[in-house]
C-alpha positions in Angstrom: 108.5 80.3 116.8 111.2 82.8 117.1 110.6 86.2 115.5 114.3 87.0 115.1 115.7 87.0 111.5 118.9 85.1 110.8 121.5 87.8 110.7 124.3 85.5 109.6 122.8 84.8 106.1 120.7 82.1 104.7 120.6 79.0 106.8 119.3 75.5 106.0 115.6 75.3 105.1 113.4 74.0 107.9 110.5 71.6 107.4 107.9 72.0 110.1 104.8 69.9 110.5 102.4 72.6 111.7 99.4 70.2 111.8 98.9 66.6 111.0 100.0 66.1 107.4 100.4 69.9 106.9 104.0 71.2 106.5 105.6 74.6 106.3 108.9 74.8 104.4 110.7 77.8 105.9 113.8 79.2 104.1 116.0 81.4 106.3 116.8 84.2 106.2 113.6 85.3 104.4 115.2 88.3 102.6 114.9 89.2 98.9 113.7 86.2 96.8 114.1 83.8 99.8 110.5 82.7 100.6 108.4 80.1 102.4 106.3 77.4 100.8 104.3 74.5 102.3 102.4 71.4 101.4 99.6 69.0 102.5 99.9 65.3 102.2 96.8 63.3 101.1 96.3 59.6 100.5 96.6 60.0 96.7 99.0 63.0 96.4 100.4 66.3 97.6 99.1 69.8 97.4 101.8 72.5 97.4 101.4 76.1 98.3 103.9 78.1 96.1 107.4 77.2 94.9 110.8 78.9 95.2 112.7 81.5 93.2 115.6 79.4 91.8 116.0 76.0 90.3 118.3 74.9 93.1 116.0 76.1 95.9 112.9 74.5 94.2 114.7 71.2 93.7 115.6 71.2 97.4 111.9 71.9 98.3 110.9 68.9 96.1 113.4 66.8 98.0 111.9 67.9 101.3 108.5 66.8 100.0 110.0 63.4 99.0 111.5 63.1 102.5 107.9 62.9 103.8 106.1 61.0 101.0 106.7 59.5 97.6 103.2 60.5 96.4 103.1 63.0 93.5 102.4 66.7 93.8 99.0 66.8 92.1 98.0 70.4 92.8 100.1 73.6 93.1 98.6 76.8 94.4 100.3 80.2 93.8 99.4 82.9 96.4 100.5 85.7 94.1 102.6 86.3 91.0 106.0 87.2 92.4 108.8 85.0 91.1 110.0 83.9 94.5 106.7 82.1 94.7 106.2 81.1 91.1 109.5 80.7 89.2 109.8 77.1 90.4 106.4 76.1 89.0 107.9 74.4 85.9 109.6 71.8 88.0 106.2 70.4 89.3 105.6 68.2 86.3 102.1 66.8 86.2 100.7 69.2 88.8 97.7 71.4 88.1 98.9 75.0 88.7 96.1 77.0 90.3 96.0 80.8 90.9 94.0 83.9 90.6 93.5 85.1 87.1 95.6 88.2 87.8 98.3 85.9 89.2 98.6 84.3 85.8 98.6 87.7 84.1 101.2 89.1 86.5 103.5 86.2 86.1 103.4 86.5 82.3 103.9 90.3 82.5 107.0 89.9 84.8 108.5 87.2 82.5 111.8 85.4 83.1 113.9 86.2 86.2 116.4 89.0 86.3 118.6 90.6 88.9 121.1 93.3 87.9 120.9 96.3 88.1 118.3 96.1 90.8 119.5 93.0 92.8 122.9 91.4 93.2 123.6 88.5 90.8 121.6 85.3 91.3 122.0 81.8 89.9 118.4 81.3 88.8 119.0 78.0 86.9 117.1 77.1 83.7 113.8 78.7 84.7 110.8 78.2 82.4 107.7 80.3 82.8 104.8 78.2 84.0 102.0 80.5 85.2 98.8 79.1 86.7 96.7 77.5 84.1 93.6 76.9 86.2 92.4 80.3 87.4 89.6 81.7 89.5 88.2 85.2 90.2 87.1 85.0 93.8 87.8 81.6 95.4 88.2 77.9 94.9 88.0 75.0 97.3 90.6 72.3 97.4 90.1 69.0 99.2 93.0 67.0 100.6 91.1 63.8 101.3 88.4 65.1 103.7 90.3 68.2 104.7 88.8 71.4 103.2 91.2 74.1 102.0 89.7 77.5 101.1 91.7 79.4 98.5 90.5 82.9 98.4 91.5 86.1 96.6 91.6 88.8 99.4 89.4 91.2 97.4 91.5 94.3 97.1 95.2 95.0 96.3 97.5 94.6 99.3 101.0 93.1 98.8 100.1 92.8 95.1 96.9 93.1 93.1 96.4 89.3 93.2 97.0 88.0 96.7 95.3 84.8 97.8 95.3 83.0 101.1 95.0 79.2 101.7 92.9 78.7 104.8 92.4 75.3 106.4 89.5 76.0 108.8 89.5 72.6 110.5 93.1 73.0 111.6 93.1 76.8 112.1 96.2 77.0 109.8 96.7 79.8 107.3 99.1 80.1 104.5 99.0 83.8 103.8 101.7 84.4 101.1 103.3 87.8 101.3 100.4 89.5 103.1 102.6 88.9 106.2 106.4 89.1 106.6 107.9 87.9 109.9 111.2 89.6 110.7 111.4 91.3 107.3 110.1 94.7 106.1 106.7 94.2 104.5 106.6 95.2 100.8 103.6 97.0 99.4 105.0 98.8 96.3 103.0 96.7 93.8 99.8 96.6 95.9 98.4 99.1 98.3 99.2 100.4 101.8 95.6 101.1 102.7 94.5 97.9 101.1 97.0 95.8 103.1 95.6 97.3 106.3 92.0 96.6 105.2 92.8 93.0 104.2 94.7 92.2 107.4 92.0 93.7 109.6 88.9 92.6 107.7 89.9 89.4 106.0 92.9 87.8 107.8 92.3 88.7 111.4 88.7 87.5 111.6 89.8 84.0 110.6 91.2 83.6 114.1 94.1 81.4 112.8 96.2 79.7 115.4 99.2 79.0 113.1 100.2 81.4 110.3 102.8 80.5 107.6 104.0 83.9 106.3 105.5 84.4 102.9 108.9 85.2 104.5 110.2 84.5 108.0 109.4 82.0 110.8 106.0 80.4 111.3 104.0 82.6 113.7 100.7 83.1 115.5 98.0 85.7 115.1 100.1 88.4 116.9 102.0 88.8 113.6 99.0 90.5 112.0 99.0 93.4 114.4 102.7 93.9 113.9 102.4 94.2 110.1 99.4 96.5 110.4 101.4 98.7 112.7 104.1 98.9 110.1 101.7 99.8 107.3 100.2 102.6 109.5 103.8 103.8 110.1 104.2 104.0 106.3 101.1 106.1 106.0 102.1 108.4 108.8 105.5 108.9 107.3 104.0 109.6 103.9 101.6 112.2 105.3 104.4 114.0 107.1 106.8 113.7 104.2 104.3 115.2 101.6 103.4 118.0 104.0 107.1 118.9 104.3 107.6 118.8 100.6 109.9 115.7 100.7 110.3 113.1 98.1 109.7 109.5 99.1 113.5 108.9 99.3 114.0 112.0 101.5 111.1 111.0 103.7 112.6 107.5 104.2 116.0 109.0 105.0 114.5 111.2 107.7 112.1 108.6 109.1 112.6 107.2 112.6 112.1 103.5 112.2 111.7 103.0 115.9 110.6 99.4 116.5 110.9 98.6 112.8 114.6 99.2 112.7 115.2 95.5 113.5 113.5 94.4 110.3 115.6 93.3 107.3 115.6 95.0 103.9 114.9 98.5 105.3 115.1 99.9 101.8 111.6 98.6 101.1 110.3 101.6 103.0 111.2 103.8 100.0 109.1 101.6 97.6 106.3 101.6 100.2 106.4 105.4 100.4 106.2 105.7 96.6 103.0 103.7 96.8 101.7 105.6 99.8 102.4 109.0 98.1 100.5 107.8 95.0 97.5 106.9 97.2 97.6 110.3 98.9 97.5 111.7 95.4 94.3 109.8 94.7 95.6 106.9 92.8 93.5 103.8 93.1 94.9 100.9 95.1 97.1 98.7 92.9 97.2 101.1 90.0 100.5 101.3 88.1 103.2 103.5 89.5 106.8 104.1 88.2 108.4 100.9 89.6 111.8 101.6 88.0 112.0 105.0 89.7 111.0 103.5 93.0 113.5 100.7 92.7 116.2 103.2 91.8 115.4 105.2 94.9 115.6 102.0 96.9 119.1 101.4 95.5 120.0 105.0 96.4 118.8 104.5 99.9 121.0 101.4 100.0 124.1 103.5 99.4 123.9 103.2 95.6 124.4 99.5 95.7 122.1 96.8 94.2 119.8 95.2 96.7 121.3 92.1 98.4 119.9 88.9 97.1 121.3 85.6 98.3 118.8 83.2 96.7 
């Protein structure tokens, strides 16, 4: 369970059986649009947690499932609306696609994948929009044979407005979507910095998970929660100091001492996170709309004026 990101670029996806019949599918290097998924194998079929961003990557994930079982994927849960977790939904023919009602709304609002001018060019494949069509407001329980899987909305904006976890209490295994990044910079621009801290401290940590499958990066243990909380508090502190000094989010990011967070990939996310933190300091409700185009353009500026690197 190494914490170190793959600095040499995307490696081969790794299939890890984290508990009996429960698999994590980890895609190095976990940077932009390169996410993790997972699945559970039951006697009559498979339950998948999320899909991948591109047709190629999702087809490879389906092959990984087939390397374990020839049973069909009957249920697909989306942890949130971002395309790296949902664009591949359409390839899961016959599966019931389950998600929070705002996950459906968010996926439809985002629409088809795009890259330039914000990200470097990506071969998405022939993606068709397939948002969740069985939705819930608070929670739903899935059963894989006799194994209980609790799918819960986390209650407040965090990574996005519609984050859900998949908690398997009998195995102490948690699929947490992008509430946690391991080795990469957490991204809170479309959610809430204060909300992320609240969710991690009040919802995720009390579960006492032994194995956590993050949305990006290697499988981890509960120690990852504190690391992400510390980063979110660093964002808040940087925002407070930056606003007091009259700096813009971009200027505050450029002056920030990343300290222990300098090793994280995709450092430009700090700028987007500061746009969100500044809005919260101005009294904006968690998850409320901010100017995402302006924030993304500032991230590009932080990145030397270059589109953000995507190798999906």
